[in-house]
N, CA, C and O atoms as a printed pandas DataFrame, in Angstrom:
     atom_number atom_name residue_name chain_id  residue_number  x_coord  y_coord  z_coord
0              1         N          MET        A               1   13.077   -9.389   22.260
1              2        CA          MET        A               1   13.553  -10.500   21.466
2              3         C          MET        A               1   12.759  -10.632   20.154
3              4         O          MET        A               1   13.316  -10.997   19.118
4              5         N          LEU        A               2   11.455  -10.330   20.213
5              6        CA          LEU        A               2   10.618  -10.451   19.015
6              7         C          LEU        A               2   11.040   -9.500   17.895
7              8         O          LEU        A               2   11.034   -9.911   16.735
8              9         N          PRO        A               3   11.407   -8.241   18.188
9             10        CA          PRO        A               3   11.827   -7.381   17.071
10            11         C          PRO        A               3   13.060   -7.906   16.340
11            12         O          PRO        A               3   13.135   -7.825   15.114
12            13         N          LEU        A               4   14.020   -8.440   17.079
13            14        CA          LEU        A               4   15.229   -8.972   16.442
14            15         C          LEU        A               4   14.896  -10.207   15.607
15            16         O          LEU        A               4   15.378  -10.348   14.483
16            17         N          THR        A               5   14.079  -11.093   16.151
17            18        CA          THR        A               5   13.678  -12.292   15.419
18            19         C          THR        A               5   12.893  -11.926   14.161
19            20         O          THR        A               5   13.105  -12.507   13.096
20            21         N          THR        A               6   11.987  -10.962   14.294
21            22        CA          THR        A               6   11.202  -10.519   13.137
22            23         C          THR        A               6   12.096   -9.920   12.064
23            24         O          THR        A               6   11.895  -10.165   10.875
24            25         N          ALA        A               7   13.084   -9.131   12.483
25            26        CA          ALA        A               7   13.988   -8.514   11.513
26            27         C          ALA        A               7   14.825   -9.559   10.783
27            28         O          ALA        A               7   14.996   -9.476    9.567
28            29         N          VAL        A               8   15.344  -10.533   11.511
29            30        CA          VAL        A               8   16.179  -11.563   10.874
30            31         C          VAL        A               8   15.354  -12.408    9.906
31            32         O          VAL        A               8   15.784  -12.670    8.782
32            33         N          ILE        A               9   14.164  -12.834   10.346
33            34        CA          ILE        A               9   13.316  -13.646    9.469
34            35         C          ILE        A               9   12.847  -12.829    8.269
35            36         O          ILE        A               9   12.813  -13.339    7.149
36            37         N          GLY        A              10   12.484  -11.561    8.493
37            38        CA          GLY        A              10   12.090  -10.706    7.378
38            39         C          GLY        A              10   13.207  -10.523    6.373
39            40         O          GLY        A              10   12.968  -10.514    5.166
40            41         N          PHE        A              11   14.437  -10.374    6.871
41            42        CA          PHE        A              11   15.590  -10.229    5.970
42            43         C          PHE        A              11   15.819  -11.500    5.157
43            44         O          PHE        A              11   16.035  -11.435    3.947
44            45         N          LEU        A              12   15.772  -12.646    5.815
45            46        CA          LEU        A              12   16.004  -13.907    5.114
46            47         C          LEU        A              12   14.912  -14.198    4.089
47            48         O          LEU        A              12   15.196  -14.649    2.979
48            49         N          LEU        A              13   13.666  -13.938    4.467
49            50        CA          LEU        A              13   12.578  -14.144    3.515
50            51         C          LEU        A              13   12.664  -13.148    2.358
51            52         O          LEU        A              13   12.292  -13.466    1.228
52            53         N          GLY        A              14   13.151  -11.955    2.643
53            54        CA          GLY        A              14   13.335  -10.949    1.598
54            55         C          GLY        A              14   14.379  -11.358    0.575
55            56         O          GLY        A              14   14.239  -11.078   -0.616
56            57         N          LEU        A              15   15.429  -12.023    1.046
57            58        CA          LEU        A              15   16.439  -12.518    0.108
58            59         C          LEU        A              15   15.840  -13.536   -0.857
59            60         O          LEU        A              15   16.130  -13.518   -2.053
60            61         N          GLY        A              16   15.004  -14.419   -0.328
61            62        CA          GLY        A              16   14.334  -15.400   -1.193
62            63         C          GLY        A              16   13.375  -14.735   -2.170
63            64         O          GLY        A              16   13.291  -15.131   -3.333
64            65         N          GLY        A              17   12.650  -13.724   -1.695
65            66        CA          GLY        A              17   11.720  -13.007   -2.569
66            67         C          GLY        A              17   12.441  -12.256   -3.668
67            68         O          GLY        A              17   11.997  -12.247   -4.816
68            69         N          LEU        A              18   13.560  -11.620   -3.318
69            70        CA          LEU        A              18   14.329  -10.900   -4.334
70            71         C          LEU        A              18   14.958  -11.849   -5.343
71            72         O          LEU        A              18   15.044  -11.526   -6.527
72            73         N          ARG        A              19   15.395  -13.009   -4.890
73            74        CA          ARG        A              19   15.960  -14.001   -5.801
74            75         C          ARG        A              19   14.888  -14.474   -6.788
75            76         O          ARG        A              19   15.142  -14.608   -7.985
76            77         N          GLU        A              20   13.694  -14.720   -6.263
77            78        CA          GLU        A              20   12.581  -15.157   -7.126
78            79         C          GLU        A              20   12.230  -14.069   -8.135
79            80         O          GLU        A              20   11.983  -14.351   -9.308
80            81         N          LEU        A              21   12.211  -12.832   -7.669
81            82        CA          LEU        A              21   11.872  -11.702   -8.532
82            83         C          LEU        A              21   12.916  -11.492   -9.622
83            84         O          LEU        A              21   12.575  -11.375  -10.799
84            85         N          LEU        A              22   14.177  -11.445   -9.234
85            86        CA          LEU        A              22   15.235  -11.103  -10.189
86            87         C          LEU        A              22   15.591  -12.248  -11.136
87            88         O          LEU        A              22   15.664  -12.056  -12.350
88            89         N          VAL        A              23   15.811  -13.436  -10.576
89            90        CA          VAL        A              23   16.297  -14.542  -11.412
90            91         C          VAL        A              23   15.171  -15.153  -12.241
91            92         O          VAL        A              23   15.221  -15.144  -13.471
92            93         N          ASP        A              24   14.156  -15.684  -11.560
93            94        CA          ASP        A              24   13.094  -16.371  -12.305
94            95         C          ASP        A              24   12.150  -15.403  -12.994
95            96         O          ASP        A              24   11.685  -15.667  -14.103
96            97         N          GLY        A              25   11.862  -14.280  -12.340
97            98        CA          GLY        A              25   10.900  -13.348  -12.902
98            99         C          GLY        A              25   11.457  -12.503  -14.027
99           100         O          GLY        A              25   10.899  -12.477  -15.124
100          101         N          ILE        A              26   12.561  -11.806  -13.762
101          102        CA          ILE        A              26   13.109  -10.880  -14.758
102          103         C          ILE        A              26   14.054  -11.588  -15.717
103          104         O          ILE        A              26   13.927  -11.447  -16.933
104          105         N          TRP        A              27   15.001  -12.349  -15.178
105          106        CA          TRP        A              27   16.020  -12.982  -16.020
106          107         C          TRP        A              27   15.407  -14.004  -16.974
107          108         O          TRP        A              27   15.692  -13.992  -18.171
108          109         N          TYR        A              28   14.544  -14.910  -16.428
109          110        CA          TYR        A              28   13.940  -15.950  -17.270
110          111         C          TYR        A              28   12.579  -15.556  -17.831
111          112         O          TYR        A              28   11.998  -16.305  -18.616
112          113         N          GLY        A              29   12.067  -14.407  -17.445
113          114        CA          GLY        A              29   10.837  -13.873  -18.016
114          115         C          GLY        A              29    9.568  -14.633  -17.665
115          116         O          GLY        A              29    8.640  -14.680  -18.473
116          117         N          GLN        A              30    9.506  -15.225  -16.487
117          118        CA          GLN        A              30    8.308  -15.949  -16.066
118          119         C          GLN        A              30    7.416  -15.001  -15.248
119          120         O          GLN        A              30    7.904  -14.271  -14.385
120          121         N          MET        A              31    6.127  -15.021  -15.524
121          122        CA          MET        A              31    5.217  -14.074  -14.877
122          123         C          MET        A              31    4.904  -14.446  -13.430
123          124         O          MET        A              31    4.937  -13.580  -12.556
124          125         N          GLN        A              32    4.600  -15.717  -13.160
125          126        CA          GLN        A              32    4.243  -16.130  -11.797
126          127         C          GLN        A              32    5.365  -15.848  -10.793
127          128         O          GLN        A              32    5.086  -15.261   -9.747
128          129         N          PRO        A              33    6.612  -16.233  -11.056
129          130        CA          PRO        A              33    7.677  -15.900  -10.108
130          131         C          PRO        A              33    7.914  -14.396   -9.975
131          132         O          PRO        A              33    8.326  -13.924   -8.915
132          133         N          LEU        A              34    7.658  -13.649  -11.036
133          134        CA          LEU        A              34    7.808  -12.201  -10.965
134          135         C          LEU        A              34    6.826  -11.617   -9.952
135          136         O          LEU        A              34    7.211  -10.805   -9.112
136          137         N          LEU        A              35    5.564  -12.026  -10.029
137          138        CA          LEU        A              35    4.547  -11.516   -9.116
138          139         C          LEU        A              35    4.759  -12.016   -7.691
139          140         O          LEU        A              35    4.624  -11.249   -6.738
140          141         N          ILE        A              36    5.087  -13.289   -7.542
141          142        CA          ILE        A              36    5.326  -13.854   -6.205
142          143         C          ILE        A              36    6.564  -13.230   -5.586
143          144         O          ILE        A              36    6.576  -12.946   -4.388
144          145         N          GLY        A              37    7.605  -13.013   -6.376
145          146        CA          GLY        A              37    8.819  -12.386   -5.854
146          147         C          GLY        A              37    8.598  -10.950   -5.421
147          148         O          GLY        A              37    9.117  -10.520   -4.391
148          149         N          ALA        A              38    7.826  -10.204   -6.206
149          150        CA          ALA        A              38    7.519   -8.821   -5.828
150          151         C          ALA        A              38    6.673   -8.779   -4.564
151          152         O          ALA        A              38    6.917   -7.959   -3.679
152          153         N          ALA        A              39    5.684   -9.655   -4.475
153          154        CA          ALA        A              39    4.849   -9.699   -3.271
154          155         C          ALA        A              39    5.661  -10.156   -2.063
155          156         O          ALA        A              39    5.471   -9.643   -0.961
156          157         N          GLY        A              40    6.557  -11.108   -2.258
157          158        CA          GLY        A              40    7.408  -11.572   -1.159
158          159         C          GLY        A              40    8.352  -10.492   -0.665
159          160         O          GLY        A              40    8.588  -10.369    0.537
160          161         N          ALA        A              41    8.892   -9.712   -1.587
161          162        CA          ALA        A              41    9.756   -8.605   -1.182
162          163         C          ALA        A              41    8.964   -7.550   -0.410
163          164         O          ALA        A              41    9.476   -6.963    0.544
164          165         N          LEU        A              42    7.738   -7.311   -0.812
165          166        CA          LEU        A              42    6.882   -6.355   -0.101
166          167         C          LEU        A              42    6.532   -6.848    1.301
167          168         O          LEU        A              42    6.580   -6.079    2.261
168          169         N          VAL        A              43    6.184   -8.120    1.418
169          170        CA          VAL        A              43    5.849   -8.690    2.724
170          171         C          VAL        A              43    7.057   -8.667    3.649
171          172         O          VAL        A              43    6.924   -8.339    4.828
172          173         N          SER        A              44    8.218   -9.006    3.138
173          174        CA          SER        A              44    9.415   -8.999    3.986
174          175         C          SER        A              44    9.800   -7.587    4.396
175          176         O          SER        A              44   10.296   -7.386    5.505
176          177         N          SER        A              45    9.584   -6.607    3.529
177          178        CA          SER        A              45    9.863   -5.227    3.928
178          179         C          SER        A              45    8.879   -4.762    4.994
179          180         O          SER        A              45    9.249   -3.987    5.876
180          181         N          LEU        A              46    7.626   -5.223    4.927
181          182        CA          LEU        A              46    6.671   -4.918    5.989
182          183         C          LEU        A              46    7.066   -5.580    7.308
183          184         O          LEU        A              46    6.876   -4.995    8.374
184          185         N          LEU        A              47    7.609   -6.786    7.243
185          186        CA          LEU        A              47    8.099   -7.434    8.461
186          187         C          LEU        A              47    9.262   -6.655    9.070
187          188         O          LEU        A              47    9.330   -6.488   10.287
188          189         N          LEU        A              48   10.168   -6.183    8.230
189          190        CA          LEU        A              48   11.286   -5.370    8.733
190          191         C          LEU        A              48   10.784   -4.066    9.337
191          192         O          LEU        A              48   11.282   -3.633   10.376
192          193         N          LEU        A              49    9.817   -3.444    8.706
193          194        CA          LEU        A              49    9.248   -2.207    9.230
194          195         C          LEU        A              49    8.521   -2.449   10.551
195          196         O          LEU        A              49    8.595   -1.621   11.458
196          197         N          ALA        A              50    7.824   -3.568   10.666
197          198        CA          ALA        A              50    7.156   -3.911   11.922
198          199         C          ALA        A              50    8.175   -4.146   13.030
199          200         O          ALA        A              50    7.940   -3.769   14.178
200          201         N          ALA        A              51    9.307   -4.767   12.696
201          202        CA          ALA        A              51   10.350   -4.982   13.702
202          203         C          ALA        A              51   10.903   -3.651   14.205
203          204         O          ALA        A              51   11.124   -3.483   15.404
204          205         N          VAL        A              52   11.126   -2.714   13.298
205          206        CA          VAL        A              52   11.610   -1.385   13.703
206          207         C          VAL        A              52   10.553   -0.667   14.535
207          208         O          VAL        A              52   10.886    0.001   15.513
208          209         N          ALA        A              53    9.291   -0.799   14.157
209          210        CA          ALA        A              53    8.214   -0.132   14.891
210          211         C          ALA        A              53    8.083   -0.672   16.314
211          212         O          ALA        A              53    7.879    0.096   17.254
212          213         N          ILE        A              54    8.201   -1.988   16.475
213          214        CA          ILE        A              54    8.138   -2.566   17.817
214          215         C          ILE        A              54    9.355   -2.145   18.627
215          216         O          ILE        A              54    9.232   -1.801   19.802
216          217         N          TRP        A              55   10.513   -2.171   18.012
217          218        CA          TRP        A              55   11.754   -1.823   18.704
218          219         C          TRP        A              55   11.731   -0.375   19.210
219          220         O          TRP        A              55   12.123   -0.101   20.344
220          221         N          LEU        A              56   11.271    0.537   18.364
221          222        CA          LEU        A              56   11.259    1.955   18.726
222          223         C          LEU        A              56    9.977    2.387   19.431
223          224         O          LEU        A              56    9.825    3.552   19.797
224          225         N          ARG        A              57    9.051    1.437   19.620
225          226        CA          ARG        A              57    7.777    1.695   20.301
226          227         C          ARG        A              57    6.994    2.841   19.673
227          228         O          ARG        A              57    6.566    3.774   20.353
228          229         N          TRP        A              58    6.820    2.746   18.352
229          230        CA          TRP        A              58    5.987    3.725   17.666
230          231         C          TRP        A              58    4.566    3.612   18.185
231          232         O          TRP        A              58    4.155    2.546   18.644
232          233         N          THR        A              59    3.816    4.692   18.119
233          234        CA          THR        A              59    2.454    4.662   18.645
234          235         C          THR        A              59    1.546    3.754   17.826
235          236         O          THR        A              59    0.586    3.202   18.365
236          237         N          ARG        A              60    1.820    3.591   16.568
237          238        CA          ARG        A              60    0.990    2.749   15.688
238          239         C          ARG        A              60    1.577    1.360   15.459
239          240         O          ARG        A              60    1.175    0.679   14.516
240          241         N          TRP        A              61    2.510    0.925   16.292
241          242        CA          TRP        A              61    3.134   -0.366   16.037
242          243         C          TRP        A              61    2.161   -1.534   16.110
243          244         O          TRP        A              61    2.341   -2.482   15.346
244          245         N          PRO        A              62    1.134   -1.542   16.975
245          246        CA          PRO        A              62    0.238   -2.711   16.972
246          247         C          PRO        A              62   -0.499   -2.900   15.650
247          248         O          PRO        A              62   -0.661   -4.028   15.184
248          249         N          ARG        A              63   -0.938   -1.815   15.053
249          250        CA          ARG        A              63   -1.643   -1.918   13.778
250          251         C          ARG        A              63   -0.695   -2.409   12.677
251          252         O          ARG        A              63   -1.063   -3.265   11.873
252          253         N          LEU        A              64    0.502   -1.872   12.647
253          254        CA          LEU        A              64    1.478   -2.274   11.632
254          255         C          LEU        A              64    1.900   -3.726   11.828
255          256         O          LEU        A              64    2.013   -4.475   10.858
256          257         N          ALA        A              65    2.134   -4.128   13.075
257          258        CA          ALA        A              65    2.554   -5.500   13.350
258          259         C          ALA        A              65    1.450   -6.496   13.017
259          260         O          ALA        A              65    1.731   -7.563   12.471
260          261         N          SER        A              66    0.210   -6.169   13.335
261          262        CA          SER        A              66   -0.873   -7.096   13.009
262          263         C          SER        A              66   -1.099   -7.183   11.498
263          264         O          SER        A              66   -1.399   -8.258   10.979
264          265         N          PHE        A              67   -0.957   -6.065   10.795
265          266        CA          PHE        A              67   -1.093   -6.090    9.338
266          267         C          PHE        A              67    0.028   -6.909    8.701
267          268         O          PHE        A              67   -0.225   -7.728    7.817
268          269         N          ALA        A              68    1.270   -6.689    9.150
269          270        CA          ALA        A              68    2.403   -7.443    8.599
270          271         C          ALA        A              68    2.289   -8.925    8.919
271          272         O          ALA        A              68    2.596   -9.766    8.075
272          273         N          GLY        A              69    1.849   -9.254   10.132
273          274        CA          GLY        A              69    1.694  -10.659   10.512
274          275         C          GLY        A              69    0.628  -11.367    9.698
275          276         O          GLY        A              69    0.848  -12.476    9.212
276          277         N          ALA        A              70   -0.530  -10.730    9.546
277          278        CA          ALA        A              70   -1.617  -11.338    8.778
278          279         C          ALA        A              70   -1.236  -11.484    7.305
279          280         O          ALA        A              70   -1.527  -12.505    6.682
280          281         N          LEU        A              71   -0.587  -10.464    6.754
281          282        CA          LEU        A              71   -0.177  -10.526    5.354
282          283         C          LEU        A              71    0.895  -11.598    5.137
283          284         O          LEU        A              71    0.917  -12.263    4.101
284          285         N          SER        A              72    1.767  -11.757    6.105
285          286        CA          SER        A              72    2.798  -12.791    6.011
286          287         C          SER        A              72    2.174  -14.185    6.004
287          288         O          SER        A              72    2.588  -15.052    5.235
288          289         N          ILE        A              73    1.188  -14.394    6.853
289          290        CA          ILE        A              73    0.515  -15.698    6.890
290          291         C          ILE        A              73   -0.177  -15.983    5.563
291          292         O          ILE        A              73   -0.007  -17.058    4.988
292          293         N          VAL        A              74   -0.952  -15.029    5.082
293          294        CA          VAL        A              74   -1.707  -15.229    3.830
294          295         C          VAL        A              74   -0.755  -15.455    2.652
295          296         O          VAL        A              74   -0.972  -16.360    1.845
296          297         N          PHE        A              75    0.290  -14.642    2.551
297          298        CA          PHE        A              75    1.209  -14.762    1.415
298          299         C          PHE        A              75    1.939  -16.098    1.423
299          300         O          PHE        A              75    2.024  -16.762    0.390
300          301         N          HIS        A              76    2.465  -16.498    2.574
301          302        CA          HIS        A              76    3.275  -17.717    2.598
302          303         C          HIS        A              76    2.437  -18.978    2.418
303          304         O          HIS        A              76    2.917  -19.963    1.856
304          305         N          VAL        A              77    1.198  -18.960    2.885
305          306        CA          VAL        A              77    0.331  -20.110    2.628
306          307         C          VAL        A              77   -0.028  -20.158    1.143
307          308         O          VAL        A              77    0.000  -21.229    0.536
308          309         N          TYR        A              78   -0.364  -19.008    0.552
309          310        CA          TYR        A              78   -0.686  -18.978   -0.878
310          311         C          TYR        A              78    0.515  -19.385   -1.731
311          312         O          TYR        A              78    0.367  -20.145   -2.687
312          313         N          GLY        A              79    1.690  -18.886   -1.392
313          314        CA          GLY        A              79    2.884  -19.194   -2.181
314          315         C          GLY        A              79    3.298  -20.649   -2.114
315          316         O          GLY        A              79    3.996  -21.137   -3.003
316          317         N          ALA        A              80    2.875  -21.354   -1.065
317          318        CA          ALA        A              80    3.254  -22.758   -0.919
318          319         C          ALA        A              80    2.242  -23.714   -1.546
319          320         O          ALA        A              80    2.456  -24.926   -1.544
320          321         N          LEU        A              81    1.141  -23.181   -2.084
321          322        CA          LEU        A              81    0.122  -24.047   -2.689
322          323         C          LEU        A              81    0.589  -24.603   -4.032
323          324         O          LEU        A              81    1.461  -24.034   -4.691
324          325         N          GLN        A              82   -0.003  -25.710   -4.414
325          326        CA          GLN        A              82    0.279  -26.323   -5.704
326          327         C          GLN        A              82   -0.427  -25.537   -6.799
327          328         O          GLN        A              82   -1.370  -24.835   -6.433
328          329         N          PRO        A              83   -0.123  -25.554   -8.026
329          330        CA          PRO        A              83    0.891  -26.353   -8.691
330          331         C          PRO        A              83    2.259  -25.677   -8.753
331          332         O          PRO        A              83    3.261  -26.373   -8.916
332          333         N          GLN        A              84    2.344  -24.350   -8.631
333          334        CA          GLN        A              84    3.627  -23.668   -8.798
334          335         C          GLN        A              84    4.559  -23.892   -7.612
335          336         O          GLN        A              84    5.734  -24.211   -7.795
336          337         N          ARG        A              85    4.048  -23.731   -6.425
337          338        CA          ARG        A              85    4.816  -23.909   -5.193
338          339         C          ARG        A              85    6.092  -23.067   -5.211
339          340         O          ARG        A              85    7.203  -23.596   -5.190
340          341         N          ASN        A              86    5.908  -21.742   -5.252
341          342        CA          ASN        A              86    7.037  -20.826   -5.290
342          343         C          ASN        A              86    7.699  -20.651   -3.938
343          344         O          ASN        A              86    8.849  -20.217   -3.874
344          345         N          VAL        A              87    7.013  -20.973   -2.862
345          346        CA          VAL        A              87    7.551  -20.837   -1.513
346          347         C          VAL        A              87    7.764  -22.238   -0.949
347          348         O          VAL        A              87    6.851  -23.064   -0.959
348          349         N          GLY        A              88    8.961  -22.497   -0.461
349          350        CA          GLY        A              88    9.275  -23.810    0.088
350          351         C          GLY        A              88    8.711  -24.010    1.479
351          352         O          GLY        A              88    8.130  -23.097    2.065
352          353         N          LEU        A              89    8.887  -25.209    2.000
353          354        CA          LEU        A              89    8.344  -25.565    3.303
354          355         C          LEU        A              89    8.980  -24.752    4.428
355          356         O          LEU        A              89    8.280  -24.307    5.337
356          357         N          LEU        A              90   10.292  -24.554    4.381
357          358        CA          LEU        A              90   10.975  -23.786    5.432
358          359         C          LEU        A              90   10.536  -22.324    5.411
359          360         O          LEU        A              90   10.276  -21.738    6.462
360          361         N          ALA        A              91   10.454  -21.738    4.223
361          362        CA          ALA        A              91   10.019  -20.348    4.119
362          363         C          ALA        A              91    8.569  -20.199    4.567
363          364         O          ALA        A              91    8.219  -19.208    5.207
364          365         N          MET        A              92    7.722  -21.175    4.236
365          366        CA          MET        A              92    6.340  -21.105    4.684
366          367         C          MET        A              92    6.260  -21.216    6.202
367          368         O          MET        A              92    5.493  -20.493    6.838
368          369         N          THR        A              93    7.033  -22.102    6.775
369          370        CA          THR        A              93    7.029  -22.265    8.224
370          371         C          THR        A              93    7.510  -20.994    8.918
371          372         O          THR        A              93    6.910  -20.559    9.901
372          373         N          LEU        A              94    8.582  -20.401    8.414
373          374        CA          LEU        A              94    9.086  -19.160    9.008
374          375         C          LEU        A              94    8.095  -18.009    8.832
375          376         O          LEU        A              94    7.859  -17.245    9.768
376          377         N          GLY        A              95    7.521  -17.885    7.647
377          378        CA          GLY        A              95    6.585  -16.796    7.380
378          379         C          GLY        A              95    5.311  -16.899    8.196
379          380         O          GLY        A              95    4.841  -15.905    8.749
380          381         N          VAL        A              96    4.751  -18.098    8.276
381          382        CA          VAL        A              96    3.539  -18.294    9.069
382          383         C          VAL        A              96    3.857  -18.178   10.551
383          384         O          VAL        A              96    3.075  -17.605   11.310
384          385         N          GLY        A              97    4.994  -18.713   10.966
385          386        CA          GLY        A              97    5.374  -18.651   12.379
386          387         C          GLY        A              97    5.580  -17.227   12.876
387          388         O          GLY        A              97    5.114  -16.877   13.960
388          389         N          ILE        A              98    6.267  -16.408   12.101
389          390        CA          ILE        A              98    6.491  -15.022   12.542
390          391         C          ILE        A              98    5.195  -14.234   12.469
391          392         O          ILE        A              98    4.980  -13.322   13.267
392          393         N          GLY        A              99    4.331  -14.573   11.527
393          394        CA          GLY        A              99    3.027  -13.918   11.467
394          395         C          GLY        A              99    2.181  -14.220   12.693
395          396         O          GLY        A              99    1.563  -13.321   13.263
396          397         N          VAL        A             100    2.153  -15.482   13.100
397          398        CA          VAL        A             100    1.414  -15.874   14.303
398          399         C          VAL        A             100    2.032  -15.230   15.541
399          400         O          VAL        A             100    1.307  -14.791   16.434
400          401         N          ALA        A             101    3.356  -15.170   15.605
401          402        CA          ALA        A             101    4.021  -14.550   16.752
402          403         C          ALA        A             101    3.689  -13.056   16.854
403          404         O          ALA        A             101    3.448  -12.543   17.947
404          405         N          LEU        A             102    3.679  -12.371   15.721
405          406        CA          LEU        A             102    3.315  -10.951   15.733
406          407         C          LEU        A             102    1.867  -10.737   16.167
407          408         O          LEU        A             102    1.577   -9.846   16.965
408          409         N          LEU        A             103    0.965  -11.556   15.641
409          410        CA          LEU        A             103   -0.439  -11.424   16.025
410          411         C          LEU        A             103   -0.644  -11.744   17.511
411          412         O          LEU        A             103   -1.439  -11.089   18.184
412          413         N          ALA        A             104    0.069  -12.746   18.015
413          414        CA          ALA        A             104   -0.033  -13.081   19.438
414          415         C          ALA        A             104    0.530  -11.969   20.309
415          416         O          ALA        A             104   -0.020  -11.673   21.370
416          417         N          HIS        A             105    1.615  -11.355   19.875
417          418        CA          HIS        A             105    2.219  -10.253   20.637
418          419         C          HIS        A             105    1.275   -9.054   20.709
419          420         O          HIS        A             105    1.143   -8.425   21.759
420          421         N          VAL        A             106    0.629   -8.744   19.605
421          422        CA          VAL        A             106   -0.338   -7.638   19.590
422          423         C          VAL        A             106   -1.539   -7.979   20.461
423          424         O          VAL        A             106   -2.022   -7.126   21.206
424          425         N          GLY        A             107   -2.027   -9.211   20.377
425          426        CA          GLY        A             107   -3.167   -9.631   21.190
426          427         C          GLY        A             107   -2.861   -9.613   22.672
427          428         O          GLY        A             107   -3.711   -9.238   23.481
428          429         N          ARG        A             108   -1.654  -10.014   23.034
429          430        CA          ARG        A             108   -1.259   -9.996   24.451
430          431         C          ARG        A             108   -1.178   -8.568   24.960
431          432         O          ARG        A             108   -1.549   -8.303   26.104
432          433         N          ARG        A             109   -0.707   -7.656   24.147
433          434        CA          ARG        A             109   -0.609   -6.265   24.558
434          435         C          ARG        A             109   -1.999   -5.670   24.762
435          436         O          ARG        A             109   -2.214   -4.901   25.699
436          437         N          ARG        A             110   -2.941   -6.021   23.893
437          438        CA          ARG        A             110   -4.305   -5.502   24.026
438          439         C          ARG        A             110   -4.977   -6.033   25.282
439          440         O          ARG        A             110   -5.724   -5.304   25.935
440          441         N          ARG        A             111   -4.724   -7.301   25.634
441          442        CA          ARG        A             111   -5.308   -7.872   26.830
442          443         C          ARG        A             111   -4.787   -7.184   28.081
443          444         O          ARG        A             111   -5.546   -6.934   29.018
444          445         N          VAL        A             112   -3.487   -6.876   28.101
445          446        CA          VAL        A             112   -2.894   -6.189   29.240
446          447         C          VAL        A             112   -3.472   -4.784   29.359
447          448         O          VAL        A             112   -3.753   -4.326   30.466
448          449         N          ALA        A             113   -3.651   -4.099   28.243
449          450        CA          ALA        A             113   -4.224   -2.758   28.265
450          451         C          ALA        A             113   -5.661   -2.796   28.767
451          452         O          ALA        A             113   -6.077   -1.902   29.504
452          453         N          LEU        A             114   -6.430   -3.822   28.381
453          454        CA          LEU        A             114   -7.806   -3.933   28.860
454          455         C          LEU        A             114   -7.866   -4.207   30.347
455          456         O          LEU        A             114   -8.756   -3.693   31.025
456          457         N          GLN        A             115   -6.951   -4.995   30.876
457          458        CA          GLN        A             115   -6.917   -5.257   32.310
458          459         C          GLN        A             115   -6.583   -3.999   33.096
459          460         O          GLN        A             115   -7.113   -3.792   34.187
460          461         N          LEU        A             116   -5.718   -3.165   32.560
461          462        CA          LEU        A             116   -5.388   -1.912   33.239
462          463         C          LEU        A             116   -6.582   -0.964   33.268
463          464         O          LEU        A             116   -6.768   -0.238   34.244
464          465         N          VAL        A             117   -7.382   -0.962   32.223
465          466        CA          VAL        A             117   -8.551   -0.099   32.160
466          467         C          VAL        A             117   -9.617   -0.581   33.143
467          468         O          VAL        A             117  -10.288    0.233   33.777
468          469         N          GLU        A             118   -9.776   -1.900   33.271
469          470        CA          GLU        A             118  -10.787   -2.444   34.163
470          471         C          GLU        A             118  -10.501   -2.151   35.621
471          472         O          GLU        A             118  -11.439   -2.022   36.408
472          473         N          ARG        A             119   -9.261   -2.044   36.005
473          474        CA          ARG        A             119   -8.904   -1.775   37.405
474          475         C          ARG        A             119   -9.218   -0.356   37.688
475          476         O          ARG        A             119   -9.004    0.112   38.807
C-alpha cells in the first residue's frame, strides 16, 4: 500500500512543483519560485523513484526511500516558511507525512532484520 500512496503523493506534489517552476519561475521571471519549483520537482521525482524501488524490491530501496523521505521533510518544511511561503499547508502536510511514513517503513524493516539476526 505504501508504494502506491507514495507514487500518488509524489505525482501530486510534482504537479505543484512544475506549476511553480513553469508559471511563476519561468513565465513571470521570479527567482525564488524558480528554485523552489525545480527543487520540488526533484523531490517529487525522488518520491516516485522510491515508490518504484519499494514496489519492485530493489536491493537498495531502503537507502533510496530514507533519502527521499528525509529530503521531502526538509524541503516541504523549508518551502512552507515565511516570508515567501511557496508551499501551502496541504502540500507541506502531504510531503512531511509521506517522508515520515517512508522513514518509519525503512526503520521497521531494519528492526525486523535485526531480530532475525539475533535468533
